[in-house]
Biopython code that builds the backbone (N, CA, C, O; Angstrom):
import numpy as np
from Bio.PDB.StructureBuilder import StructureBuilder

atoms = [
    (1, "UNK", "N", (0.839, -1.174, 0.000)),
    (1, "UNK", "CA", (0.000, 0.000, 0.000)),
    (1, "UNK", "C", (0.887, 1.242, 0.000)),
    (1, "UNK", "O", (1.896, 1.304, 0.702)),
    (2, "UNK", "N", (0.497, 2.210, -0.787)),
    (2, "UNK", "CA", (1.221, 3.467, -0.884)),
    (2, "UNK", "C", (0.593, 4.458, 0.098)),
    (2, "UNK", "O", (-0.632, 4.551, 0.183)),
    (3, "UNK", "N", (1.426, 5.202, 0.842)),
    (3, "UNK", "CA", (0.930, 6.248, 1.728)),
    (3, "UNK", "C", (1.345, 7.580, 1.115)),
    (3, "UNK", "O", (2.515, 7.814, 0.813)),
    (4, "UNK", "N", (0.339, 8.453, 0.942)),
    (4, "UNK", "CA", (0.572, 9.749, 0.314)),
    (4, "UNK", "C", (0.126, 10.848, 1.272)),
    (4, "UNK", "O", (-0.932, 10.743, 1.893)),
    (5, "UNK", "N", (0.931, 11.902, 1.391)),
    (5, "UNK", "CA", (0.568, 13.043, 2.225)),
    (5, "UNK", "C", (-0.641, 13.747, 1.599)),
    (5, "UNK", "O", (-0.648, 14.055, 0.407)),
    (6, "UNK", "N", (-1.650, 13.991, 2.418)),
    (6, "UNK", "CA", (-2.876, 14.599, 1.902)),
    (6, "UNK", "C", (-2.717, 16.091, 1.628)),
    (6, "UNK", "O", (-3.621, 16.706, 1.060)),
    (7, "UNK", "N", (-1.590, 16.689, 2.017)),
    (7, "UNK", "CA", (-1.373, 18.117, 1.791)),
    (7, "UNK", "C", (-0.412, 18.333, 0.625)),
    (7, "UNK", "O", (-0.773, 18.957, -0.372)),
    (8, "UNK", "N", (0.810, 17.819, 0.749)),
    (8, "UNK", "CA", (1.846, 18.121, -0.244)),
    (8, "UNK", "C", (2.017, 17.027, -1.305)),
    (8, "UNK", "O", (2.761, 17.204, -2.270)),
    (9, "UNK", "N", (1.327, 15.899, -1.122)),
    (9, "UNK", "CA", (1.326, 14.782, -2.082)),
    (9, "UNK", "C", (2.633, 13.999, -2.136)),
    (9, "UNK", "O", (2.851, 13.232, -3.074)),
    (10, "UNK", "N", (3.521, 14.183, -1.127)),
    (10, "UNK", "CA", (4.719, 13.336, -1.073)),
    (10, "UNK", "C", (4.274, 11.899, -0.844)),
    (10, "UNK", "O", (3.196, 11.653, -0.303)),
    (11, "UNK", "N", (5.109, 10.952, -1.258)),
    (11, "UNK", "CA", (4.813, 9.535, -1.098)),
    (11, "UNK", "C", (5.850, 8.921, -0.171)),
    (11, "UNK", "O", (7.046, 9.180, -0.302)),
    (12, "UNK", "N", (5.379, 8.100, 0.775)),
    (12, "UNK", "CA", (6.294, 7.427, 1.701)),
    (12, "UNK", "C", (6.727, 6.115, 1.071)),
    (12, "UNK", "O", (5.908, 5.240, 0.787)),
    (13, "UNK", "N", (8.028, 5.997, 0.858)),
    (13, "UNK", "CA", (8.623, 4.791, 0.279)),
    (13, "UNK", "C", (9.657, 4.279, 1.254)),
    (13, "UNK", "O", (10.637, 4.964, 1.547)),
    (14, "UNK", "N", (9.443, 3.072, 1.761)),
    (14, "UNK", "CA", (10.348, 2.447, 2.739)),
    (14, "UNK", "C", (10.605, 3.366, 3.932)),
    (14, "UNK", "O", (11.737, 3.470, 4.405)),
    (15, "UNK", "N", (9.548, 4.037, 4.420)),
    (15, "UNK", "CA", (9.667, 4.879, 5.603)),
    (15, "UNK", "C", (10.228, 6.264, 5.352)),
    (15, "UNK", "O", (10.376, 7.048, 6.289)),
    (16, "UNK", "N", (10.542, 6.580, 4.107)),
    (16, "UNK", "CA", (11.107, 7.887, 3.765)),
    (16, "UNK", "C", (10.109, 8.633, 2.886)),
    (16, "UNK", "O", (9.620, 8.099, 1.891)),
    (17, "UNK", "N", (9.813, 9.880, 3.269)),
    (17, "UNK", "CA", (8.888, 10.695, 2.488)),
    (17, "UNK", "C", (9.645, 11.338, 1.346)),
    (17, "UNK", "O", (10.650, 12.016, 1.560)),
    (18, "UNK", "N", (9.162, 11.124, 0.127)),
    (18, "UNK", "CA", (9.846, 11.634, -1.064)),
    (18, "UNK", "C", (8.876, 12.396, -1.953)),
    (18, "UNK", "O", (7.715, 12.022, -2.114)),
    (19, "UNK", "N", (9.390, 13.473, -2.522)),
    (19, "UNK", "CA", (8.615, 14.205, -3.505)),
    (19, "UNK", "C", (8.616, 13.384, -4.771)),
    (19, "UNK", "O", (9.659, 12.898, -5.210)),
    (20, "UNK", "N", (7.461, 13.234, -5.347)),
    (20, "UNK", "CA", (7.373, 12.439, -6.558)),
    (20, "UNK", "C", (6.583, 13.201, -7.605)),
    (20, "UNK", "O", (5.509, 13.734, -7.325)),
    (21, "UNK", "N", (7.117, 13.247, -8.797)),
    (21, "UNK", "CA", (6.384, 13.867, -9.903)),
    (21, "UNK", "C", (5.277, 12.930, -10.384)),
    (21, "UNK", "O", (4.340, 13.343, -11.068)),
    (22, "UNK", "N", (5.408, 11.687, -10.014)),
    (22, "UNK", "CA", (4.426, 10.695, -10.423)),
    (22, "UNK", "C", (3.398, 10.510, -9.326)),
    (22, "UNK", "O", (3.730, 10.624, -8.146)),
    (23, "UNK", "N", (2.183, 10.235, -9.682)),
    (23, "UNK", "CA", (1.178, 9.915, -8.681)),
    (23, "UNK", "C", (1.332, 8.441, -8.326)),
    (23, "UNK", "O", (2.126, 7.725, -8.937)),
    (24, "UNK", "N", (0.578, 8.001, -7.349)),
    (24, "UNK", "CA", (0.635, 6.600, -6.933)),
    (24, "UNK", "C", (0.214, 5.728, -8.112)),
    (24, "UNK", "O", (-0.605, 6.137, -8.935)),
    (25, "UNK", "N", (0.776, 4.531, -8.188)),
    (25, "UNK", "CA", (0.375, 3.631, -9.274)),
    (25, "UNK", "C", (-1.140, 3.483, -9.321)),
    (25, "UNK", "O", (-1.787, 3.383, -8.279)),
    (26, "UNK", "N", (-1.686, 3.470, -10.476)),
    (26, "UNK", "CA", (-3.128, 3.539, -10.688)),
    (26, "UNK", "C", (-3.913, 2.449, -9.977)),
    (26, "UNK", "O", (-4.993, 2.719, -9.452)),
    (27, "UNK", "N", (-3.410, 1.245, -9.945)),
    (27, "UNK", "CA", (-4.179, 0.146, -9.387)),
    (27, "UNK", "C", (-3.707, -0.281, -8.005)),
    (27, "UNK", "O", (-4.174, -1.290, -7.477)),
    (28, "UNK", "N", (-2.799, 0.465, -7.422)),
    (28, "UNK", "CA", (-2.317, 0.145, -6.081)),
    (28, "UNK", "C", (-3.165, 0.882, -5.049)),
    (28, "UNK", "O", (-3.626, 1.995, -5.299)),
    (29, "UNK", "N", (-3.369, 0.260, -3.894)),
    (29, "UNK", "CA", (-4.140, 0.898, -2.832)),
    (29, "UNK", "C", (-3.358, 2.091, -2.285)),
    (29, "UNK", "O", (-2.141, 2.024, -2.115)),
    (30, "UNK", "N", (-4.071, 3.175, -2.016)),
    (30, "UNK", "CA", (-3.438, 4.383, -1.500)),
    (30, "UNK", "C", (-4.113, 4.765, -0.195)),
    (30, "UNK", "O", (-5.339, 4.816, -0.102)),
    (31, "UNK", "N", (-3.289, 5.033, 0.812)),
    (31, "UNK", "CA", (-3.768, 5.551, 2.080)),
    (31, "UNK", "C", (-3.219, 6.962, 2.216)),
    (31, "UNK", "O", (-2.138, 7.267, 1.713)),
    (32, "UNK", "N", (-3.964, 7.818, 2.894)),
    (32, "UNK", "CA", (-3.516, 9.192, 3.054)),
    (32, "UNK", "C", (-3.199, 9.484, 4.504)),
    (32, "UNK", "O", (-3.835, 8.952, 5.414)),
    (33, "UNK", "N", (-2.219, 10.328, 4.707)),
    (33, "UNK", "CA", (-1.805, 10.756, 6.034)),
    (33, "UNK", "C", (-1.079, 12.071, 5.887)),
    (33, "UNK", "O", (-1.280, 12.798, 4.914)),
    (34, "UNK", "N", (-0.234, 12.376, 6.853)),
    (34, "UNK", "CA", (0.561, 13.600, 6.823)),
    (34, "UNK", "C", (2.035, 13.243, 6.886)),
    (34, "UNK", "O", (2.442, 12.397, 7.682)),
    (35, "UNK", "N", (2.844, 13.896, 6.036)),
    (35, "UNK", "CA", (4.287, 13.772, 6.181)),
    (35, "UNK", "C", (4.659, 14.567, 7.436)),
    (35, "UNK", "O", (3.850, 15.375, 7.891)),
    (36, "UNK", "N", (5.835, 14.374, 8.008)),
    (36, "UNK", "CA", (6.199, 15.079, 9.246)),
    (36, "UNK", "C", (6.094, 16.604, 9.147)),
    (36, "UNK", "O", (5.640, 17.243, 10.096)),
    (37, "UNK", "N", (6.488, 17.180, 8.060)),
    (37, "UNK", "CA", (6.438, 18.630, 7.910)),
    (37, "UNK", "C", (5.000, 19.145, 7.897)),
    (37, "UNK", "O", (4.684, 20.120, 8.579)),
    (38, "UNK", "N", (4.142, 18.503, 7.136)),
    (38, "UNK", "CA", (2.741, 18.920, 7.062)),
    (38, "UNK", "C", (2.017, 18.622, 8.375)),
    (38, "UNK", "O", (1.115, 19.364, 8.763)),
    (39, "UNK", "N", (2.401, 17.546, 9.062)),
    (39, "UNK", "CA", (1.803, 17.236, 10.365)),
    (39, "UNK", "C", (2.150, 18.323, 11.372)),
    (39, "UNK", "O", (1.290, 18.743, 12.146)),
    (40, "UNK", "N", (3.398, 18.784, 11.374)),
    (40, "UNK", "CA", (3.796, 19.873, 12.271)),
    (40, "UNK", "C", (2.941, 21.116, 12.023)),
    (40, "UNK", "O", (2.467, 21.749, 12.966)),
    (41, "UNK", "N", (2.749, 21.457, 10.755)),
    (41, "UNK", "CA", (1.943, 22.629, 10.408)),
    (41, "UNK", "C", (0.487, 22.447, 10.851)),
    (41, "UNK", "O", (-0.119, 23.370, 11.394)),
    (42, "UNK", "N", (-0.065, 21.262, 10.620)),
    (42, "UNK", "CA", (-1.461, 21.001, 10.984)),
    (42, "UNK", "C", (-1.648, 21.069, 12.493)),
    (42, "UNK", "O", (-2.607, 21.680, 12.964)),
    (43, "UNK", "N", (-0.751, 20.456, 13.261)),
    (43, "UNK", "CA", (-0.875, 20.484, 14.717)),
    (43, "UNK", "C", (-0.670, 21.897, 15.265)),
    (43, "UNK", "O", (-1.301, 22.275, 16.252)),
    (44, "UNK", "N", (0.193, 22.668, 14.639)),
    (44, "UNK", "CA", (0.387, 24.060, 15.048)),
    (44, "UNK", "C", (-0.920, 24.835, 14.872)),
    (44, "UNK", "O", (-1.300, 25.623, 15.738)),
    (45, "UNK", "N", (-1.603, 24.610, 13.753)),
    (45, "UNK", "CA", (-2.882, 25.279, 13.515)),
    (45, "UNK", "C", (-3.930, 24.854, 14.545)),
    (45, "UNK", "O", (-4.702, 25.687, 15.022)),
    (46, "UNK", "N", (-3.961, 23.570, 14.890)),
    (46, "UNK", "CA", (-4.925, 23.082, 15.881)),
    (46, "UNK", "C", (-4.648, 23.705, 17.243)),
    (46, "UNK", "O", (-5.575, 24.135, 17.929)),
    (47, "UNK", "N", (-3.372, 23.755, 17.639)),
    (47, "UNK", "CA", (-3.026, 24.367, 18.928)),
    (47, "UNK", "C", (-3.428, 25.839, 18.964)),
    (47, "UNK", "O", (-3.959, 26.312, 19.970)),
    (48, "UNK", "N", (-3.183, 26.561, 17.883)),
    (48, "UNK", "CA", (-3.567, 27.977, 17.816)),
    (48, "UNK", "C", (-5.077, 28.124, 17.908)),
    (48, "UNK", "O", (-5.567, 28.999, 18.622)),
    (49, "UNK", "N", (-5.812, 27.295, 17.208)),
    (49, "UNK", "CA", (-7.262, 27.345, 17.240)),
    (49, "UNK", "C", (-7.766, 27.143, 18.661)),
    (49, "UNK", "O", (-8.604, 27.905, 19.144)),
    (50, "UNK", "N", (-7.254, 26.118, 19.327)),
    (50, "UNK", "CA", (-7.681, 25.828, 20.691)),
    (50, "UNK", "C", (-7.262, 26.936, 21.658)),
    (50, "UNK", "O", (-8.008, 27.275, 22.576)),
    (51, "UNK", "N", (-6.098, 27.486, 21.458)),
    (51, "UNK", "CA", (-5.624, 28.558, 22.327)),
    (51, "UNK", "C", (-6.557, 29.767, 22.248)),
    (51, "UNK", "O", (-6.825, 30.414, 23.260)),
    (52, "UNK", "N", (-7.048, 30.069, 21.055)),
    (52, "UNK", "CA", (-7.889, 31.250, 20.876)),
    (52, "UNK", "C", (-9.364, 30.990, 21.180)),
    (52, "UNK", "O", (-10.077, 31.910, 21.582)),
    (53, "UNK", "N", (-9.826, 29.775, 20.997)),
    (53, "UNK", "CA", (-11.256, 29.503, 21.132)),
    (53, "UNK", "C", (-11.666, 28.816, 22.426)),
    (53, "UNK", "O", (-12.845, 28.834, 22.779)),
    (54, "UNK", "N", (-10.740, 28.223, 23.129)),
    (54, "UNK", "CA", (-11.082, 27.483, 24.338)),
    (54, "UNK", "C", (-10.254, 27.948, 25.532)),
    (54, "UNK", "O", (-9.938, 27.149, 26.414)),
    (55, "UNK", "N", (-9.903, 29.220, 25.571)),
    (55, "UNK", "CA", (-9.058, 29.753, 26.639)),
    (55, "UNK", "C", (-9.636, 29.501, 28.017)),
    (55, "UNK", "O", (-8.939, 28.977, 28.886)),
    (56, "UNK", "N", (-10.883, 29.858, 28.240)),
    (56, "UNK", "CA", (-11.457, 29.752, 29.571)),
    (56, "UNK", "C", (-12.155, 28.443, 29.828)),
    (56, "UNK", "O", (-12.700, 28.240, 30.913)),
    (57, "UNK", "N", (-12.155, 27.545, 28.860)),
    (57, "UNK", "CA", (-12.901, 26.303, 28.984)),
    (57, "UNK", "C", (-12.410, 25.440, 30.152)),
    (57, "UNK", "O", (-13.227, 24.951, 30.933)),
    (58, "UNK", "N", (-11.118, 25.249, 30.283)),
    (58, "UNK", "CA", (-10.577, 24.382, 31.337)),
    (58, "UNK", "C", (-10.831, 24.992, 32.714)),
    (58, "UNK", "O", (-11.199, 24.273, 33.643)),
    (59, "UNK", "N", (-10.644, 26.293, 32.864)),
    (59, "UNK", "CA", (-10.857, 26.906, 34.183)),
    (59, "UNK", "C", (-12.338, 26.941, 34.549)),
    (59, "UNK", "O", (-12.682, 26.786, 35.721)),
    (60, "UNK", "N", (-13.231, 27.144, 33.562)),
    (60, "UNK", "CA", (-14.671, 27.139, 33.828)),
    (60, "UNK", "C", (-15.136, 25.731, 34.213)),
    (60, "UNK", "O", (-15.980, 25.565, 35.093)),
    (61, "UNK", "N", (-14.591, 24.754, 33.563)),
    (61, "UNK", "CA", (-14.958, 23.371, 33.856)),
    (61, "UNK", "C", (-14.516, 23.000, 35.277)),
    (61, "UNK", "O", (-15.257, 22.340, 36.005)),
    (62, "UNK", "N", (-13.306, 23.425, 35.671)),
    (62, "UNK", "CA", (-12.786, 23.126, 37.006)),
    (62, "UNK", "C", (-13.620, 23.847, 38.068)),
    (62, "UNK", "O", (-13.834, 23.300, 39.150)),
    (63, "UNK", "N", (-14.089, 25.048, 37.784)),
    (63, "UNK", "CA", (-14.876, 25.822, 38.751)),
    (63, "UNK", "C", (-16.246, 25.193, 38.986)),
    (63, "UNK", "O", (-16.812, 25.312, 40.073)),
    (64, "UNK", "N", (-16.782, 24.516, 37.953)),
    (64, "UNK", "CA", (-18.093, 23.880, 38.074)),
    (64, "UNK", "C", (-18.036, 22.515, 38.722)),
    (64, "UNK", "O", (-19.082, 21.952, 39.042)),
    (65, "UNK", "N", (-16.873, 21.971, 38.923)),
    (65, "UNK", "CA", (-16.737, 20.615, 39.498)),
    (65, "UNK", "C", (-16.905, 20.612, 40.988)),
    (65, "UNK", "O", (-16.819, 19.556, 41.616)),
]
sb = StructureBuilder()
sb.init_structure("model")
sb.init_model(0)
sb.init_chain("A")
sb.init_seg("    ")
for serial, (resi, resn, name, xyz) in enumerate(atoms, 1):
    if name == "N":
        sb.init_residue(resn, " ", resi, " ")
    sb.init_atom(name, np.array(xyz, "f"), 0.0, 1.0, " ", f" {name:<3s}", serial, name[0])
structure = sb.get_structure()
């Protein structure tokens, strides 16, 4: 099975993420995930989102307990 980054389209071959001008072979199964670089960017965005939108959530929850 071929694993392809859903953001940058790199393909993981033998555990190494490589830029490929070719798409995955047409009849081979393809799974999607994140290469390390795109995963870092995605998690950074999630942390920022939570920091801005759920600031008081943890303290409000603790106060109600």
